[in-house]
N, C-alpha and C positions, 0 to 999 in steps of 0.2 A: 272561182278562186278568189276575185275579190272580197266577196264575205269573210272566205275563210282567212285571207290576210288580216282583214281589220279583226276577226276574233282573236287571232294569234297574238296581235299586237296591241290589243286593247290594255291600257294602263290604269292603274288602280286609283281611284279617286275616295274622297269620304262620301258617305252617304248624307244627303242633305237632312235628315232627320235622323241621323246616328249620335246617341249620346255618348256619356263618358264611360269608358272601359269596365265591364264587370269585373274584372281583376281587381285585386288589392295592391294600392300603392305604398309597399311596406320596406322596399329594400333601400338602406344608404350607402354612401361611398365605401363603407368598409365591408360591408355585406356583399355588395358587388365584385369587389378587388378579391376578396376572401373566396368568394365564387370560382372567378378566374382561375386564381392560384391552385385551389382545391382540386379543381376538375382536370388541370394540367399537370400539376406535380404527383402524379402517382404512382403508376405503371414505369414510366420513362425515368425516372430516378432509381429505382428499386431492382427493376429489370432490363430495361432497354439497353442501359450504359454496358454492362456488363455483356450482354447478349451481341450486340454491335461490336464490342472491342476483341470478343472471342475468335471470331472466324472472319468478319467482313473488314475491319477499319483497324484492327489495332489501338495501339496507344493514341493514334490520330482520330479517333472517336471525338476527343475534344474539339478537332476542327471540323468533323462532323456536324455536331451540336450548333458551332458558332455558322455555318452554311445555312442549317437549317433554321437558326434563330433567325438570320439577316431576312430570309426570304419569308419568314411568320411576321416580323416586324413590319415589312413592306404591307402584307396584308392586314396587319392589325391597327396601321393609323389609317387604312382604307375603311376598314369597319369602324374606325373612331369617326370618320366625317360622317359616314351614312347614319350613325346613331345620333349625331347632331342634328342631322336634315331630317328623318323621320323615326322619330322616338316609339315605336309600335312594336308588339310582340310579333316574331317572326324573324327577326335578325334578316339576313343576306335575301331571303327569299321575298320580304316585301319592300326590300331597296330594290330589286331587280325590278318587281312588279311596279313598281312607282316611276319607275324611270326607263325600263326598256318595254317591257309588256308581258302577257300572261304566260305565253308559252315559255319563253326563257325563266320566268318566274317557276310556274310549275317545275321544270329542269331541276332549277338551283336548289328548289323546296325539296324535290325527289332525293337529290342527292344528299342534303342535309339531314333528313331520315336516314338513309345509309350512314351518313356520318355519326349520327348520335346513337342508333341501334348497334352499329358495331362497336363503336367506342363504350358502351355501355357493356357489351359482351365481352370486349377484349380485356378489360379492366378487371371484369369478374372471373374470366379465363386465368387472368395472370395473377390476381389473390388466392385464386384455388392453387395453382401451380406453387405459390411461394408457401403457403399453409402445408402442401405436400411434401414439400422439399425438407421441412421442418420434421416432418415425421418419417424420414428415409423412403419418403415415396410410397408409402405401405397403401395408399387411397388408390393412386393409379394403378399400381401393380395388380389390386384385387379386382378394380372394374376392368381393366383391358383383359384381365384371365377369364371374368365371368361374362362379359357384356362386349367383346372386343368388336369394334363396326371396320368392315374391311372395304371401305369406299373411298377412292383417291381424295376426292374434294370434301370430305368431313374429317373430323378428329377420329383416334384410334378409341374412344370409349365416351360414353356419355356422361358428361361433368355435372352431376347430380347439385354439386355443393355452388356452384356457379349459378345455376338455375334456381336455387333456392335464395339465394343473396340478392339476386336483382329482383325477386318476386318480393323479399323483405323490404327494400329500398323504395319499390315502385308503391307499396302500402305508407310508407312513412312521407312520400312525396306527395301524396293523394291528400293527406291530412292536411296541409297548409305551407303557403312559400314562407314565410316569417319562421314558422316552426322547423322546418328542414334546412332554412338559411342559419338558424342559430346552431344546429346540429355540426353541419359544415362549418362553422366558426370555429368549433370548438377542435374539431379533427384536422383542420387545417395548420391552427395553432402548433398541435402535438406534433403535425408534420414538420412544420418549419423547425420547432426545436431538435427535433431526431436527425433533421440534415445539417443543422448547426454542429451536433454532436459528431456526426459521422465526417464533417469537414475537419474537425478540431482532431479527433482520434486518429482519424485518416493521414493527416497530415505529419503527426508525430511516428509514424509507421510507413512513410513513404521514403521511397528509394528510388532516385532519377537514373540510375543504374537500368532499371526496368524498360525506360524509354530507349534505351541503346545495346539492347541483346544483340551480338554477333549472331550471322545466319548459321554459324556450324553449331550454335547450341539450341537452334528453335527446331522441334519436331517437324516431320515431313508434313505438308499440306496446310501449313501455319505461316506461309510468305516467307520474305527473305530478312524477317527481323528488323531491328530498329525503331524507329518514332513512326515511320510509315510501311509497315511490312508487304501491306498488300495494294501499294501505289495509290496515285490517284483516283484511278478508278475506286478502289476500295474505299477512298475518301467519300466520293458523292454517292457511291451507293448506300454509304453510312448514313449518308445526309438524308437521302430518300425516306432510309428508316428511320434515323432521328427525328425527322419533321413530323413523327405521331406522335413525338414526346410533346409537340407544342400545340398541338390540337387539342383545344377546350377552353380557349382564351374567349372564344366567338360566343359561348354560352352566353357571357355578359350581354351581348347583343340582343338576344331574344328577350330579356325581362324589361322591353319598353314600356312594358303597360302596367308593370310592378315596381319599378326604380321610383325613389323621389328624386325629383329634377332630373330627370334623364337626358337632357341635353348637354348637362355639366358634367355629371358622374357617370353616366357610362364610357364618354371617350376618356376621362382622366383616369377610370378603375380599368380600361384595356391597356393604356400606354403603364401604369405602375405595373400590373399584374405581368406583364412581357417582361419587365426589366427583373424583377425577382425569380421568374421563371429562368432566365437564361442565366443569371449570375449562379443559381443552385445547380443548374445541368453541370456547367460548364466546370464549375469546384467539384464535384462530385465524380464527375468523368475521370477529373485530373489526380484526385488521389487514389480512385480506384485501380487505376492503371500504374499508378507509382506503387501501391503495395503488393500488388500481385504482379506476375508476367502476362501477358494477355491471354497467352494458350492455355492458362489455368484456370482461370474464370470458371465459374459457375453461372451457365445461360440463365436458369431459372431463380438463382436465390445468389447473386454474387454478393452481395455484403455479408450474410451470415458465414459464406463459405471464406472471404478474405478476411476477415475478424478471427475466423477458426485456425486460417494458417499462421496468424501473428499470435495466438493464443491469449487474445483480449476476450474470452469469453462472457465477461459482465456485459461489455459494450455491444458483443454480438446478442444480446438477449434483448438490451435495449434498443438496438436498431430494428431488431426484430418485430417486437411490438409496434413499435411507433410505423414501421414500415405497414403493418397490417391495417392499424388507424389512417394511415396516408391513403392506401388502395381503398377504404372505405370511402373515404371523402372524395376521392379521383371516382370512384364509381357512382356515388350522389351526385356531382359535379357532373359526369357525363350523360348522367339519365335527366337531369332539371330540364335541359331545353328542350327534347326529345315532346313531350306532351305540347309545348308550347308552340312548336311547328305545326304539328296536328293540328290544334286549336285554329291558327291562323288561316291554314288552307282549308280547314273546314267552315271557317266563318266566310272566307270567301267563295266557299260553294264548288272548289275545283279538286276537292278531295270531300268524301263524305260528310254531310253536314250536321250529322249527331256528333261527329269529334267535336264541334265546338261548344258543346252544353257545358254550361258551369254551375259546378254545384252551389247553392245557395249557402250552405254553412261552411265548407272550407274555403270556397272563393278560387278554387282551383279547376282545371278542365279535366275533370273525374274520369270520363271514358276515355281521354285521348291517354291520359294515365295509366289506366288500367291495359289498355290497347298495348300501349309502349311497353309496358314490362312483362305481356306474356309474350311477345314478340322478341325482345331482347334477350330474354330469358331461355327461350327456344335455340338462339343463334349461339348462346354463350354456353348451351348443352351439347351443342351438335359439331362447331366448328373449334379447329385450333387455333394457338395464338399467332403463328405467322400469317396463317391464311387471312385472320381477322384485321391484323395490321395493315397488309399490301391493301386489300379492300377499301379499308375506311381513309388512306394516304389519298387515294386516287379520286374518290369522291369529294372529298376535303378541298384538295389543289383546285377542282374544278370549280368549285364554290368562291374560293378564294379570286381564282382569275378571273371569273364574271364580276365579282364586287369591284375589282381594281378599274375593269372595262368600264362600269357604271360610274364610278367615281370621274372617270376623263369626260365620259359622256356630258356629265353634269355640269362640270366645272366650265365648259365651252359652248354653254347655252344658258340662255335667261329664260324665265316664265314666258316673257312679252317679247317677240323677236317680229316688230312690225315692220322695220325698216325693208323699204325694197330696193334690192339691189340687182345689177346687171350679171347676167350669168353668164357672158359670152367668154369665149375661150380665154383671149388676152386677160380678161380681169382676174377668170379663175387662177391662170398660170403666175401672175402678178402676187396675187392673195397669199400663194403658196410660203413666201416671205412677207407677208402683211404690207406688199407695196399699195396697197389701197388705202393704209393708215386707219384702219378702223380700230375706234377705242371699245365698241361694244359689240357682243356675239350678235349676229344676224344668221339668216338661212344658209346664206353661203358658207361663213365660216364656220357655223355648225356642222353644216355636210362635209367640208374637207376634215373636219377632224374625226368625225364619224368614219370616214372611208380610210383614213389614216390609220385609224385604231384595228381596223379588220385586216389590212395591207401588213400593218406591224405584226398582229397574230399569226398572220400566214409565213412572214418571214421568220419568225421565231420557230415555226414548225418545222420550216426548210432547215433552219440551223441546226433544231436538234436532230432532224433525219440525218443530215450529212455528218454530224459529230458521231453518231451509230456506224454511218458507213465507212468513213475515213478514218486511217491511223493517223492519228495525230503527230506521229513522227514524220510523215510524208509531207513532202514539199505542195502537192497538190490539195491535201487536205486542209493546211495550214492558209493556203491561198483561197481555197472555196469559202472556208469560216469567216476569213477576214473580209471577204467581200460581201457576203452577207451580213456581218456585223456592221461594216460601213453605211450599208443600206438602211439597216435598223436604228443608226444613229441619226441618219439624215432624216428619217420620218419622226423621229421625237423631235427633232429641230424646227421641222414645218409643224408639228402639233403645237408645240411651246410658242411659234410666232402668232399663234391666231389670239385674238381677246380673249379675255376669260369674263366668267360671271361676275356680276357685281354684288351678288347676294351675301348678307352677312350672316357669319355661323359662329357657334362658340367653339368649334375645331376645324382646322382645314389643315388637308395633308400640304406637307412642303414639297417645295421643288418638283412643283406638278409641271409637266408631264412623267419626268424622269423616273421619280418614285412610283408611281402605279405603273409605267412602262416596264420597270426592273422588276416588280410583281409579277406582271403577267410573264414574263421572260423566265423569271425564275419557278414558278409553279409549271410549267410546261415543262421546261428543264426536268424536274425534278420527276414529273408523270412518266417521263422517257425513259427514267430508270428503272421503273418497275416491271415485272415479267409477263410473259404473254397469257397466263392464265389469269391473273389479276384483271386485266382488259377485259377478257373474255367474260369471267363475272360479273363485272362492272356493266358491260353492255347488254347482258341478260336482265339486269337489273333497270337499266334505264327503256329498254324494250317492254317490260311489265308495266313500268310508270307512264308510258304514252299510250300502252292500251287502255288505261285507266284514264287518262285525262281526255283521249278523242272518245271513249264511249261514254264517259259520266260528266267530265269537269267542264268540257266547252260549253256544254248545253246548260249546265246548273250554275254557272258561273254567277255569284251576286252583282258582278260588274254590270252584267244587263241589266237589272233594276234599278243600278245606281244610275247608270245612264238615260234611264227613262225619267227617272225622278230630277235629274239636272234639267231634261229637256223643259218637263211639266214645269217646275219653278222658272225656268227662263222665260216660258212662254207666259205664266203668271205674271211675272215681273211686268212684261211688255203689255200685258193688257192694264194692268193698274195705271200703267202710264197713258194709255188710252190710244197705244198703238194698236194696228191692225192684227188680228191673231185669226187663224184658221177655225171659223164658227163650229167645226165638228171637233175642235178638241177641247175635251173637259179638263182640266187641272186639278190634283188632287192636294195641291199646295199655294198655300196664299203668301204672298210678301208680308213680314211683319216688320219691317224697318223704316216706316215712314214714307215709304213711297220714293226710296232711293236705289233702285235696284242695281245700280254698279256696284255696292257693297258685297252683293251676292258674287258677282264675278272676281271681285278681288278677293274674296274668301276662298271660292273654290280654286 
């Protein structure tokens, strides 16, 4: 059991003889920002806003986007700090591997694969649906009649257009990072121009009365009318759906080995792209619901339908063409990170090592890109859009939660915590509010923080469960939720009283621990808004991943050989100093730093 625990919690270190990354550093700040914006502003703008307004949130879809944006912003700045700490390919997977351990890293990496595969498939399916609506749904009708699929958890028919689009984009990505980034920049520029046209043309046709339609004029099954026809529950359910619209900015964090000056450019591009994304979503959902009553929206192609209704046919076709470009760039951005995650996990040996092979000509992980393309294209062909969106959201929310937890763990510990402290009960209780006046992290304060984070997550789950069980109008429900909320605030205060790390970074999350704790709370709350079938599909995916890890990854992890190399270097350094070394030990590496082995320990 001890060896198993050590294997599950071993943390990633650099190999002592590991050279510069094989990937080409070619992406500048503009490329990274365009990648984040392009991968995110696609399906959410042109499909999701109308879909959520139609029968989930009504005009209050604007509030749903705001709530989803806040949850994404908390996660985004946590990603930004990690990118400043660990500028490596692999995003949250690498971050958690460095800070928490291998098992958690595999879990988050496996979830990121789910996120990006389904992200790619859902955008492809959305693009196909958008195109189909422009030809009066003739494609879907023909395929449904000739090749109908009668299985509950699959789509109604095989979508061959989605299948072909994903394979085409995979071929473009395989050609090179800079080339695909150039194409992405063009598509993103067209997308932003289209959104600007939508905002101007939509505002000219806006009617605020569509936000206050009386109940008597609303068809049966479409709520109570007004701005919030489906109540608070509809707004929160809409936020869980709208959260999908913000998924994609984290693809910037996967470019750590292809970005120029990643410690500066990656955090900056994450923040800038999130601001652009939120303003676009909020503006688009506002004009859409003001142009047309929410119950008259077209779920598959809301903007062509809305401009048809006001007889602005020229704008309709401009927006339609722009939407196709936008969905193409969203497809490219959704697929871009997937081979990088497979490359990072293959390089570490916890997924099949062949996936880390980098082509000498294109400087891209070619095999990982091909595998990604085939997997995502099959998902796009077989599943429908609603199933894909919900599955993607749950995997992404879990990844964001773990990243926020990692930020908290790292902020309250230093690399070297050698100070000896008394761990008697009075000292520990006094330290809850820093009664010992420690100014630097030590083993006691770090442990208090870690336990506090675990307890905070547990009470978040309790709060979310109570919110599902109790009626919010009842006194008992309000009292129970208030008590648990007070405990959550107290835990945040205890964590905040502990001394923080003195390590300097190019970007740090502000207001720690409150921002990461809010991120954890918001992510877990949104996860509880998803239905049971989504959780079942998610758990099946997790079980498949754990079978791969315990049968292959745990035994083939390259961290085993890295740890051995570090031990050999340390022994060699001691031997060069003339200190005693086990005579049966034959180190493969020699110290090359002028007999100053402490530099190795500092570097490691």
